[in-house]
DSSP file (Angstrom, degrees, kcal/mol; ACC not computed):
  #  RESIDUE AA STRUCTURE BP1 BP2  ACC     N-H-->O    O-->H-N    N-H-->O    O-->H-N    TCO  KAPPA ALPHA  PHI   PSI    X-CA   Y-CA   Z-CA
    1    1 A L              0   0    0      0, 0.0    39,-0.0     0, 0.0     0, 0.0   0.000 360.0 360.0 360.0 -46.1    4.4   29.2   -1.4
    2    2 A T        -     0   0    0      2,-0.2     3,-0.1    38,-0.0    38,-0.0   0.640 360.0-135.9 -97.3 -16.5    0.8   28.2   -1.2
    3    3 A K        +     0   0    0      1,-0.3     2,-0.3     0, 0.0     0, 0.0   0.811  66.9 118.9  60.2  31.9   -0.4   30.8    1.3
    4    4 A Q  S    S-     0   0    0     28,-0.0    -1,-0.3    26,-0.0    -2,-0.2  -0.843  77.1 -99.6-118.4 159.5   -2.3   28.1    3.1
    5    5 A K        -     0   0    0     -2,-0.3     2,-0.1    -3,-0.1     0, 0.0  -0.711  45.7-137.4 -78.4 120.3   -1.9   26.8    6.6
    6    6 A P        -     0   0    0      0, 0.0     2,-0.5     0, 0.0    24,-0.2  -0.357   5.1-125.4 -79.3 159.8    0.1   23.6    6.4
    7    7 A I  E     -A   29   0A   0     22,-2.8    22,-2.2    -2,-0.1     2,-0.3  -0.883  26.1-135.8-100.6 132.2   -0.6   20.4    8.3
    8    8 A T  E     -A   28   0A   0     -2,-0.5     2,-0.4    20,-0.2    20,-0.3  -0.662   9.5-149.4 -92.2 146.0    2.4   19.1   10.3
    9    9 A S  E     -A   27   0A   0     18,-3.0    17,-2.4    -2,-0.3    18,-1.4  -0.913  11.8-148.9-111.4 141.1    3.4   15.5   10.4
   10   10 A R  E     -A   25   0A   0     -2,-0.4    15,-0.2    15,-0.2     2,-0.2  -0.779  24.1-100.0-110.6 153.4    5.0   13.9   13.5
   11   11 A A        -     0   0    0     13,-2.2    12,-2.4    10,-0.3     3,-0.1  -0.469  21.6-150.0 -69.4 138.0    7.6   11.1   13.8
   12   12 A R  S    S+     0   0    0      1,-0.2     2,-0.3    10,-0.2    -1,-0.1   0.831  76.1   1.0 -78.6 -33.9    6.1    7.8   14.7
   13   13 A Y  S    S-     0   0    0      8,-0.1     2,-0.3     9,-0.1    -1,-0.2  -0.952  86.0 -82.9-150.2 167.9    9.2    6.6   16.5
   14   14 A T        -     0   0    0     -2,-0.3     2,-0.5    -3,-0.1     7,-0.2  -0.541  30.9-172.2 -78.4 135.4   12.7    7.6   17.5
   15   15 A V  B >>> -B   20   0B   0      5,-2.3     5,-2.2    -2,-0.3     4,-0.8  -0.909   2.4-170.6-126.3 101.9   15.5    7.3   15.0
   16   16 A R  G >45S+     0   0    0     -2,-0.5     3,-0.6     1,-0.2    -1,-0.1   0.851  81.2  60.9 -64.3 -36.4   18.8    8.1   16.7
   17   17 A T  G 345S+     0   0    0      1,-0.3    -1,-0.2     2,-0.1    -2,-0.0   0.818 113.8  36.7 -63.8 -29.6   20.9    8.1   13.5
   18   18 A F  G <45S-     0   0    0     -3,-0.7    -1,-0.3     2,-0.1    -2,-0.2   0.502 111.3-118.7 -96.6  -6.6   18.8   11.0   12.1
   19   19 A G  T <<5 +     0   0    0     -4,-0.8     2,-0.5    -3,-0.6    -3,-0.2   0.835  63.3 146.9  72.6  32.5   18.4   12.7   15.5
   20   20 A I  B   < -B   15   0B   0     -5,-2.2    -5,-2.3    -7,-0.0     2,-0.3  -0.879  32.4-157.2-106.4 132.1   14.6   12.4   15.4
   21   21 A R    >   -     0   0    0     -2,-0.5     3,-1.7    -7,-0.2   -10,-0.3  -0.716  34.1 -86.5-102.8 157.2   12.5   11.8   18.5
   22   22 A R  T 3  S+     0   0    0     -2,-0.3   -10,-0.2     1,-0.3     3,-0.1  -0.363 112.9  11.5 -61.6 139.3    9.0   10.3   18.7
   23   23 A N  T 3  S+     0   0    0    -12,-2.4     2,-0.3     1,-0.3    -1,-0.3   0.557  91.4 141.3  66.5  12.9    6.2   12.8   18.2
   24   24 A E    <   -     0   0    0     -3,-1.7   -13,-2.2   -11,-0.1     2,-0.4  -0.658  61.8-110.0 -80.9 139.0    8.6   15.5   17.0
   25   25 A E  E     +A   10   0A   0     -2,-0.3   -15,-0.2   -15,-0.2     3,-0.1  -0.567  48.1 162.7 -71.3 122.1    7.3   17.6   14.1
   26   26 A I  E     +     0   0A   0    -17,-2.4     2,-0.3    -2,-0.4   -16,-0.2   0.586  54.4   9.8-119.5 -15.9    9.4   16.6   11.0
   27   27 A S  E     -A    9   0A   0    -18,-1.4   -18,-3.0     2,-0.0     2,-0.3  -0.987  52.9-144.5-157.8 165.9    7.4   17.7    8.0
   28   28 A V  E     +A    8   0A   0     -2,-0.3     2,-0.3   -20,-0.3   -20,-0.2  -0.965  19.8 174.9-132.1 151.7    4.5   19.8    6.7
   29   29 A H  E     -A    7   0A   0    -22,-2.2   -22,-2.8    -2,-0.3     2,-0.3  -0.982   7.0-174.5-150.8 161.6    2.2   19.2    3.8
   30   30 A C        -     0   0    0     -2,-0.3     2,-0.5   -24,-0.2    -2,-0.0  -0.987  25.3-119.7-154.4 157.0   -0.9   20.7    2.2
   31   31 A T        -     0   0    0     -2,-0.3     2,-0.4     2,-0.0    -2,-0.0  -0.864  28.0-170.9-101.1 131.2   -3.3   19.9   -0.6
   32   32 A V        +     0   0    0     -2,-0.5     2,-0.3     5,-0.0    -2,-0.0  -0.979   6.2 178.1-125.5 134.7   -3.6   22.4   -3.4
   33   33 A R    >   +     0   0    0     -2,-0.4     3,-0.6     4,-0.0     4,-0.5  -0.872  40.6  10.8-130.1 162.8   -6.2   22.3   -6.2
   34   34 A G  T 3> S-     0   0    0     -2,-0.3     4,-1.7     1,-0.2     3,-0.5  -0.298 116.2 -14.9  77.1-152.4   -7.2   24.4   -9.2
   35   35 A P  H 3> S+     0   0    0      0, 0.0     4,-2.1     0, 0.0    -1,-0.2   0.826 133.3  57.5 -61.2 -33.8   -5.3   27.2  -10.8
   36   36 A K  H <> S+     0   0    0     -3,-0.6     4,-2.2     1,-0.2    -2,-0.2   0.890 105.8  50.9 -64.2 -38.2   -3.0   27.6   -7.8
   37   37 A A  H  > S+     0   0    0     -4,-0.5     4,-2.6    -3,-0.5     5,-0.2   0.903 109.2  50.6 -64.9 -41.3   -1.9   24.0   -8.1
   38   38 A M  H  X S+     0   0    0     -4,-1.7     4,-2.2     1,-0.2    -2,-0.2   0.894 109.8  50.9 -63.5 -39.5   -1.1   24.5  -11.8
   39   39 A E  H  X S+     0   0    0     -4,-2.1     4,-1.7     2,-0.2    -2,-0.2   0.922 113.4  43.6 -64.1 -45.6    1.0   27.5  -11.0
   40   40 A I  H  X S+     0   0    0     -4,-2.2     4,-2.2     2,-0.2    -2,-0.2   0.891 113.6  51.4 -68.9 -39.9    3.0   25.7   -8.3
   41   41 A L  H  X S+     0   0    0     -4,-2.6     4,-2.8     1,-0.2     5,-0.2   0.892 106.9  54.2 -63.2 -40.0    3.4   22.6  -10.5
   42   42 A E  H  X S+     0   0    0     -4,-2.2     4,-1.9    -5,-0.2    -1,-0.2   0.915 108.9  48.3 -60.2 -43.7    4.6   24.8  -13.4
   43   43 A K  H  X S+     0   0    0     -4,-1.7     4,-1.5     2,-0.2    -2,-0.2   0.910 112.6  48.7 -63.1 -42.6    7.3   26.2  -11.1
   44   44 A G  H  X S+     0   0    0     -4,-2.2     4,-1.4     1,-0.2    -2,-0.2   0.898 111.6  47.9 -65.8 -41.6    8.4   22.7  -10.0
   45   45 A L  H  <>S+     0   0    0     -4,-2.8     5,-3.3     1,-0.2     6,-0.3   0.828 106.2  58.5 -69.1 -31.0    8.6   21.3  -13.5
   46   46 A K  H ><5S+     0   0    0     -4,-1.9     3,-1.1    -5,-0.2    -1,-0.2   0.889 103.8  52.1 -64.2 -38.0   10.6   24.3  -14.6
   47   47 A V  H 3<5S+     0   0    0     -4,-1.5    -1,-0.2     1,-0.3    -2,-0.2   0.892 111.2  46.9 -63.1 -39.2   13.2   23.4  -12.0
   48   48 A K  T ><5S-     0   0    0     -4,-1.4     3,-1.3    -5,-0.1    -1,-0.3   0.361 116.8-117.9 -83.5   5.7   13.3   19.9  -13.4
   49   49 A E  T < 5 -     0   0    0     -3,-1.1    -3,-0.2     1,-0.2    -2,-0.1   0.826  59.7 -72.1  58.6  35.5   13.6   21.3  -16.9
   50   50 A Y  T 3 <S+     0   0    0     -5,-3.3     2,-0.5     1,-0.2    -1,-0.2   0.704 106.5 119.2  57.3  25.4   10.2   19.7  -17.8
   51   51 A E    <   +     0   0    0     -3,-1.3     2,-0.3    -6,-0.3    -1,-0.2  -0.983  36.1 175.6-124.8 126.3   11.8   16.2  -17.9
   52   52 A L        -     0   0    0     -2,-0.5     2,-0.1    -3,-0.1    13,-0.1  -0.927  29.1-116.0-124.4 150.9   10.8   13.4  -15.6
   53   53 A K    >   -     0   0    0     -2,-0.3     3,-1.4     1,-0.1     4,-0.2  -0.404  27.3-114.4 -78.6 160.8   11.9    9.7  -15.5
   54   54 A A  G >  S+     0   0    0      1,-0.3     3,-1.5     2,-0.2    -1,-0.1   0.813 115.8  64.5 -63.5 -29.4    9.6    6.9  -16.2
   55   55 A S  G 3  S+     0   0    0      1,-0.3    -1,-0.3     8,-0.0    -2,-0.0   0.617  87.6  70.1 -72.2 -10.4   10.0    5.8  -12.6
   56   56 A N  G <  S+     0   0    0     -3,-1.4     8,-1.9     7,-0.1     2,-0.4   0.625  89.8  77.3 -77.3 -12.6    8.3    9.0  -11.5
   57   57 A F  B <  S-C   63   0C   0     -3,-1.5     6,-0.2    -4,-0.2     2,-0.1  -0.793  71.2-144.3-104.6 140.2    5.0    7.7  -12.8
   58   58 A S    >   -     0   0    0      4,-3.1     3,-1.3    -2,-0.4    -2,-0.1  -0.422  32.4-103.6 -90.5 172.9    2.7    5.2  -11.2
   59   59 A T  T 3  S+     0   0    0      1,-0.2    -1,-0.1    -2,-0.1    -2,-0.0   0.737 119.9  56.6 -69.2 -21.7    0.6    2.6  -13.1
   60   60 A S  T 3  S-     0   0    0      2,-0.1    -1,-0.2     1,-0.0    32,-0.1   0.370 122.5-100.6 -93.1   5.4   -2.5    4.7  -12.5
   61   61 A G  S <  S+     0   0    0     -3,-1.3     2,-0.1     1,-0.3    -2,-0.1   0.389  80.9 128.9  95.3  -4.3   -1.1    7.8  -14.2
   62   62 A N        -     0   0    0     37,-0.1    -4,-3.1    29,-0.1    -1,-0.3  -0.459  37.3-168.0 -77.5 157.9   -0.2    9.7  -11.0
   63   63 A F  E     -CD  57  90C   0     27,-1.8    27,-3.5    -6,-0.2     2,-0.3  -0.986  12.5-174.2-147.8 159.4    3.3   11.1  -10.8
   64   64 A G  E     + D   0  89C   0     -8,-1.9     2,-0.3    -2,-0.3    25,-0.2  -0.987   4.9 171.3-150.3 155.8    5.7   12.7   -8.3
   65   65 A F  E     - D   0  88C   0     23,-2.2    23,-3.4    -2,-0.3     2,-0.3  -0.970  17.6-137.3-158.2 165.4    9.1   14.3   -8.2
   66   66 A G  E     - D   0  87C   0     -2,-0.3     2,-0.3    21,-0.3    21,-0.2  -0.911   2.5-149.6-129.9 156.3   11.3   16.2   -5.7
   67   67 A I  E     - D   0  86C   0     19,-3.0    19,-2.3    -2,-0.3     3,-0.1  -0.937  11.2-145.0-122.5 151.2   13.6   19.2   -5.8
   68   68 A D  S    S+     0   0    0     -2,-0.3     2,-0.4    17,-0.2    -1,-0.1   0.815  82.2  36.8 -86.1 -32.4   16.6   19.6   -3.6
   69   69 A E    >   -     0   0    0      1,-0.1     3,-1.4    16,-0.1     4,-0.2  -0.980  59.3-153.8-130.6 126.2   16.6   23.3   -2.9
   70   70 A H  G > >S+     0   0    0     14,-1.5     3,-1.4    -2,-0.4     5,-0.9   0.711  92.1  72.3 -69.0 -19.2   13.5   25.5   -2.3
   71   71 A I  G > 5S+     0   0    0      1,-0.3     3,-1.4     2,-0.2    -1,-0.3   0.710  82.1  71.7 -71.0 -17.0   15.4   28.6   -3.6
   72   72 A D  G < 5S+     0   0    0     -3,-1.4    -1,-0.3     1,-0.2    -2,-0.2   0.744  89.9  61.6 -66.2 -22.1   15.2   27.2   -7.1
   73   73 A L  G < 5S-     0   0    0     -3,-1.4    -1,-0.2    -4,-0.2    -2,-0.2   0.483 127.0 -98.4 -81.5  -2.7   11.4   28.0   -7.0
   74   74 A G  T < 5S+     0   0    0     -3,-1.4     2,-0.2     1,-0.3    -3,-0.2   0.525  78.3 140.6  96.5   7.0   12.2   31.7   -6.6
   75   75 A L      < -     0   0    0     -5,-0.9    -1,-0.3     1,-0.1     2,-0.1  -0.550  55.4-108.0 -80.9 149.7   11.8   31.8   -2.9
   76   76 A K        -     0   0    0     -2,-0.2     2,-0.4    -3,-0.1    -1,-0.1  -0.472  30.4-110.9 -79.0 148.9   14.2   33.9   -0.8
   77   77 A Y        -     0   0    0     -2,-0.1     6,-0.1    -6,-0.1    -1,-0.1  -0.641  28.4-165.0 -79.7 130.8   16.8   32.3    1.4
   78   78 A D    >>  -     0   0    0      4,-0.4     4,-2.9    -2,-0.4     3,-1.0  -0.971  13.3-152.2-117.7 116.0   16.3   32.7    5.1
   79   79 A P  T 34 S+     0   0    0      0, 0.0    -1,-0.1     0, 0.0     4,-0.1   0.771  95.0  60.1 -60.2 -25.8   19.3   31.9    7.3
   80   80 A K  T 34 S+     0   0    0      1,-0.1    -3,-0.0     2,-0.1     0, 0.0   0.846 117.2  30.3 -69.3 -32.9   17.1   30.9   10.2
   81   81 A I  T <4 S-     0   0    0     -3,-1.0     2,-0.2     1,-0.2    -1,-0.1   0.855  94.5-160.7 -93.4 -41.9   15.4   28.2    8.2
   82   82 A G     <  -     0   0    0     -4,-2.9     2,-0.5     2,-0.0    -4,-0.4  -0.522  41.8 -37.8  89.3-161.9   18.3   27.1    5.8
   83   83 A I        +     0   0    0     -2,-0.2     2,-0.3    -6,-0.1   -14,-0.1  -0.864  62.4 178.9-103.6 132.9   17.8   25.2    2.6
   84   84 A Y        -     0   0    0     -2,-0.5   -14,-1.5     2,-0.0   -13,-0.1  -0.935  22.0-123.7-132.0 156.3   15.1   22.5    2.4
   85   85 A G        -     0   0    0     -2,-0.3     2,-0.3   -16,-0.2   -17,-0.2  -0.364  20.6-151.1 -90.4 173.7   13.9   20.1   -0.2
   86   86 A M  E     -D   67   0C   0    -19,-2.3   -19,-3.0    -2,-0.1     2,-0.4  -0.995   3.0-149.4-150.3 140.3   10.4   19.7   -1.5
   87   87 A D  E     -D   66   0C   0     -2,-0.3     2,-0.4   -21,-0.2   -21,-0.3  -0.906   7.5-160.4-112.2 141.2    8.3   16.9   -3.0
   88   88 A F  E     -D   65   0C   0    -23,-3.4   -23,-2.2    -2,-0.4     2,-0.4  -0.961   8.6-178.3-115.9 135.6    5.5   17.3   -5.5
   89   89 A Y  E     -D   64   0C   0     -2,-0.4     2,-0.5   -25,-0.2   -25,-0.3  -0.977   8.5-160.8-136.6 125.7    2.9   14.5   -6.0
   90   90 A V  E     -D   63   0C   0    -27,-3.5   -27,-1.8    -2,-0.4     2,-0.5  -0.912   2.0-166.5-110.8 123.8    0.1   14.9   -8.5
   91   91 A V        -     0   0    0     -2,-0.5     2,-0.7   -29,-0.2   -29,-0.1  -0.948  11.6-149.2-110.5 121.0   -3.0   12.7   -8.3
   92   92 A L        +     0   0    0     -2,-0.5     7,-0.9     7,-0.1     2,-0.3  -0.809  39.4 135.1 -93.8 112.9   -5.2   12.7  -11.4
   93   93 A A  E     -E   98   0D   0     -2,-0.7     5,-0.2     5,-0.2    -2,-0.1  -0.993  40.6-144.5-153.9 152.6   -8.8   12.2  -10.5
   94   94 A R  E >   -E   97   0D   0      3,-2.7     3,-2.3    -2,-0.3     2,-0.0  -0.831  49.7 -77.4-111.9 157.9  -12.3   13.6  -11.3
   95   95 A P  T 3  S-     0   0    0      0, 0.0    -1,-0.0     0, 0.0     3,-0.0  -0.334 117.1  -2.3 -55.4 129.7  -15.1   13.9   -8.7
   96   96 A E  T 3  S+     0   0    0      1,-0.0     2,-0.3    -2,-0.0    -3,-0.0   0.552 126.0  78.0  66.2   9.4  -16.6   10.5   -8.2
   97   97 A Y  E <   -E   94   0D   0     -3,-2.3    -3,-2.7     2,-0.0     2,-0.4  -0.943  65.4-148.7-152.1 125.8  -14.3    8.9  -10.8
   98   98 A R  E     -E   93   0D   0     -2,-0.3     2,-0.7    -5,-0.2    -5,-0.2  -0.760  23.6-124.1 -93.0 139.3  -10.7    7.9  -10.7
   99   99 A V              0   0    0     -7,-0.9    -7,-0.1    -2,-0.4   -37,-0.1  -0.735 360.0 360.0 -81.0 118.3   -8.6    8.0  -13.8
  100  100 A A              0   0    0     -2,-0.7    -1,-0.2   -39,-0.1   -39,-0.1   0.256 360.0 360.0 163.7 360.0   -7.1    4.6  -14.5
């Protein structure tokens, strides 16, 4: 989606009910800025039909939302991977100055 190398996050401890072991890779994330970020955000908001709840916004003006299926973004389904969800979080800031 971003054509960047993602950073993997590992589990801090074992959770038997979810089948997660300590130090197992459980997620990936990356930071996107500029026009590419706007393009990806536009796709994500289109899935949510451009409507977000008030609880999606923080007091400092940042906001986040999630989607349940990555195929809603126009990505192809791969049987080896399956269907996964995705979270978007937008931080509004200028260099050397935080908006709030």
